[in-house]
C-alpha positions as CSV (number, residue, x, y, z in Angstrom):
1,M,-178.1,-44.9,93.7
2,I,-181.6,-46.1,95.3
3,K,-183.0,-46.3,91.9
4,S,-180.2,-48.4,90.9
5,Y,-180.6,-50.9,93.9
6,L,-184.3,-51.0,93.2
7,L,-183.7,-52.2,89.5
8,R,-180.9,-54.7,90.6
9,I,-183.5,-56.1,93.4
10,I,-186.1,-56.4,90.9
11,Q,-183.9,-58.3,88.0
12,L,-183.1,-60.6,91.5
13,I,-186.7,-61.5,92.0
14,W,-187.3,-62.0,88.2
15,G,-184.4,-64.4,88.1
16,L,-185.4,-66.2,91.2
17,F,-189.3,-66.4,89.7
18,L,-188.4,-67.7,86.4
19,Y,-185.9,-70.4,88.1
20,S,-189.1,-71.7,89.9
21,F,-191.1,-71.7,86.8
22,G,-188.3,-73.5,84.7
23,C,-188.3,-76.1,87.8
24,V,-192.2,-76.4,87.7
25,I,-191.9,-76.9,83.8
26,I,-189.7,-80.0,84.6
27,I,-191.8,-81.3,87.5
28,R,-194.8,-81.2,84.6
29,A,-193.0,-82.6,81.9
30,N,-193.5,-86.2,83.9
31,V,-190.1,-87.7,82.7
32,G,-188.3,-87.1,86.2
33,Y,-187.3,-83.8,88.1
34,G,-184.5,-81.6,88.4
35,S,-181.2,-82.5,90.5
36,W,-182.3,-80.5,93.7
37,D,-186.1,-81.2,92.8
38,V,-185.4,-84.8,93.5
39,F,-184.3,-84.3,96.9
40,H,-187.0,-81.8,97.6
41,A,-189.9,-84.4,96.4
42,G,-188.5,-87.2,98.2
43,V,-187.8,-85.1,101.3
44,S,-191.3,-84.2,100.7
45,R,-193.0,-87.6,99.8
46,V,-191.7,-88.7,103.5
47,T,-192.5,-85.6,105.7
48,G,-195.9,-84.6,103.8
49,I,-194.3,-80.8,103.7
50,S,-194.9,-79.5,100.5
51,I,-191.9,-79.1,98.0
52,G,-191.7,-75.4,98.3
53,S,-191.3,-75.5,101.6
54,V,-188.8,-78.1,101.7
55,S,-186.6,-76.0,98.9
56,I,-186.6,-73.1,101.8
57,L,-185.8,-75.4,104.7
58,T,-183.2,-77.0,102.5
59,G,-182.1,-73.4,101.7
60,I,-181.6,-72.3,104.9
61,T,-180.0,-75.1,106.5
62,I,-177.3,-75.1,103.5
63,G,-176.9,-71.2,104.2
64,I,-176.5,-71.8,108.2
65,I,-173.7,-74.5,107.1
66,V,-171.8,-72.2,104.3
67,F,-171.9,-69.5,106.8
68,I,-170.2,-71.6,109.4
69,L,-167.2,-72.7,106.6
70,G,-166.9,-69.0,106.1
71,E,-168.6,-68.4,102.9
72,K,-170.1,-64.8,102.8
73,L,-173.8,-64.1,102.5
74,G,-175.6,-61.5,100.4
75,L,-179.3,-60.2,99.9
76,G,-179.7,-62.7,96.8
77,T,-178.4,-65.7,99.0
78,I,-181.2,-65.0,101.7
79,L,-184.0,-64.0,99.0
80,N,-182.9,-67.4,97.2
81,M,-183.4,-69.2,100.0
82,I,-187.0,-67.9,100.7
83,L,-188.5,-67.0,97.4
84,I,-187.9,-69.8,95.1
85,G,-189.7,-72.3,97.0
86,A,-192.2,-69.9,97.6
87,F,-192.5,-69.2,93.8
88,L,-192.7,-72.8,93.4
89,D,-195.2,-73.8,95.7
90,L,-197.5,-70.9,94.2
91,I,-197.0,-72.0,90.6
92,L,-197.7,-75.6,91.5
93,F,-200.9,-74.4,93.4
94,L,-202.0,-72.3,90.6
95,N,-201.8,-75.3,88.3
96,I,-201.1,-73.2,84.9
97,I,-198.8,-75.3,83.7
98,P,-200.4,-78.6,82.2
99,L,-199.2,-82.1,82.9
100,S,-197.1,-83.6,79.7
101,S,-199.5,-86.0,77.8
102,S,-196.8,-87.5,75.8
103,F,-192.9,-88.4,75.2
104,L,-192.7,-85.7,72.7
105,M,-194.2,-82.7,74.4
106,S,-191.9,-84.1,77.6
107,I,-189.0,-83.1,75.8
108,I,-190.1,-79.7,74.5
109,M,-191.3,-79.0,78.1
110,L,-187.7,-80.0,79.2
111,I,-186.1,-77.7,76.6
112,I,-188.3,-75.0,77.2
113,S,-187.4,-75.2,81.2
114,L,-183.7,-75.6,80.3
115,V,-183.5,-72.4,78.6
116,I,-185.8,-70.7,81.3
117,L,-183.1,-71.8,83.8
118,A,-180.5,-70.5,82.0
119,L,-182.2,-67.3,81.5
120,A,-183.2,-67.0,85.4
121,T,-179.0,-67.8,86.2
122,Y,-178.4,-64.7,84.0
123,F,-180.7,-62.1,85.6
124,Y,-179.6,-63.7,88.9
125,M,-176.4,-63.7,88.7
126,A,-175.9,-60.1,86.8
127,A,-178.1,-58.7,89.7
128,G,-174.5,-58.8,91.7
129,F,-176.4,-59.7,95.2
130,G,-174.5,-62.8,96.2
131,A,-174.5,-66.5,95.2
132,G,-177.4,-69.1,96.6
133,P,-176.8,-71.3,99.3
134,R,-176.4,-74.3,97.2
135,D,-173.8,-72.5,94.7
136,S,-172.1,-71.1,97.9
137,L,-171.8,-74.6,99.4
138,M,-170.2,-75.8,96.0
139,V,-167.8,-73.1,96.3
140,A,-166.8,-74.0,99.9
141,L,-166.4,-77.7,99.0
142,T,-164.1,-76.3,96.3
143,R,-162.3,-74.5,99.0
144,M,-161.9,-77.1,101.4
145,T,-161.2,-80.1,99.1
146,G,-158.8,-78.4,96.9
147,L,-161.0,-80.4,93.8
148,P,-161.9,-78.9,91.1
149,I,-165.4,-76.6,91.0
150,G,-167.2,-79.1,88.5
151,V,-166.3,-82.1,90.4
152,C,-167.6,-80.6,93.5
153,R,-170.8,-79.8,91.8
154,G,-171.0,-83.0,90.0
155,G,-170.4,-85.0,93.4
156,L,-173.3,-82.8,95.1
157,E,-175.5,-83.1,92.1
158,V,-175.4,-87.3,92.6
159,L,-175.2,-87.4,96.1
160,V,-178.4,-85.1,96.1
161,V,-180.4,-87.2,93.5
162,F,-179.4,-90.6,95.1
163,I,-180.9,-89.2,98.3
164,G,-183.9,-88.0,96.9
165,W,-184.3,-91.1,94.8
166,R,-184.4,-93.5,97.8
167,L,-186.8,-91.2,99.6
168,G,-189.3,-91.6,96.7
169,G,-188.1,-88.5,94.2
170,M,-188.9,-89.1,90.4
171,V,-186.0,-89.7,88.4
172,G,-185.7,-90.0,85.0
173,I,-184.6,-89.1,81.6
174,G,-185.7,-85.1,82.6
175,T,-183.2,-85.4,85.5
176,L,-180.6,-86.8,83.5
177,L,-180.9,-84.3,80.3
178,T,-181.2,-81.4,83.1
179,A,-177.8,-82.3,85.0
180,G,-176.3,-83.3,81.8
181,T,-177.3,-80.3,79.4
182,I,-177.6,-77.2,81.9
183,G,-174.3,-76.1,81.8
184,F,-174.5,-76.1,77.9
185,W,-177.4,-73.5,78.2
186,I,-176.3,-71.4,80.7
187,Q,-173.1,-71.3,78.4
188,M,-175.2,-70.4,75.5
189,V,-177.7,-67.6,76.9
190,F,-174.0,-65.8,78.6
191,K,-172.7,-65.8,75.4
192,L,-175.9,-64.4,74.0
193,F,-175.7,-61.6,76.8
194,K,-172.3,-61.1,76.0
195,F,-172.0,-61.7,80.1
196,D,-168.7,-63.0,82.1
197,A,-169.7,-64.3,85.3
198,T,-166.3,-64.4,86.7
199,K,-166.3,-60.6,86.4
200,I,-169.0,-60.0,88.7
201,K,-168.1,-58.8,92.4
202,H,-170.8,-60.0,94.5
203,E,-172.0,-57.6,97.2
204,T,-172.2,-59.0,101.0
205,L,-175.6,-58.4,102.8
206,D,-173.9,-56.3,105.2
207,Y,-172.3,-54.0,102.2
208,T,-175.9,-53.9,100.4
209,L,-177.7,-52.6,103.7
210,K,-174.9,-50.2,104.4
211,M,-175.1,-48.9,100.9
212,I,-179.0,-48.5,101.1
213,F,-178.7,-46.7,104.6
214,Q,-176.1,-44.3,103.4
215,T,-177.9,-43.4,100.4
216,N,-181.4,-42.7,102.5
217,R,-179.3,-40.1,104.7
């Protein structure tokens, strides 16, 4: 049992790292950030806080909000709040991804980043440790408003892009391509791995801790 949990945690962390890696590629493509990164970059520009730190603070804030709204948090939710931002800062600090020098390179980098984000989503979700704070907010809004989940997701994307843009975040063709095609890439990756996200029963944090402690007795 403990070995199974360890492998799932490794899978979760790997997925979160890949997600950060994909976000950095979009940033370095230099044709507009991803939706939430536009917001993170805008707040970073105004406050002087690093993009990764803004991502962490945003995740924690949203996590508190969705918990108040009645959504359950899992280990994946907590690690999502912390690790994506930490990995983002680390990868940017190491400067291992070159800045695009041409439009063609930017498009290639965008396609690569979208595939990586889709793979990251698969690894992260398949671990079954709970949704991230932003995904949980989407679900909470769907429950509250009764609107289709796609409408709530789209509304959130538009809102954070608008706020981030007004704060100085970079909006460009990369932002539009990311927001418009990420669903397609995720669908293709899920199909490739024969993964049905609707059949995953995510564990709450208290259940995960309970199972780990019972196994260690």
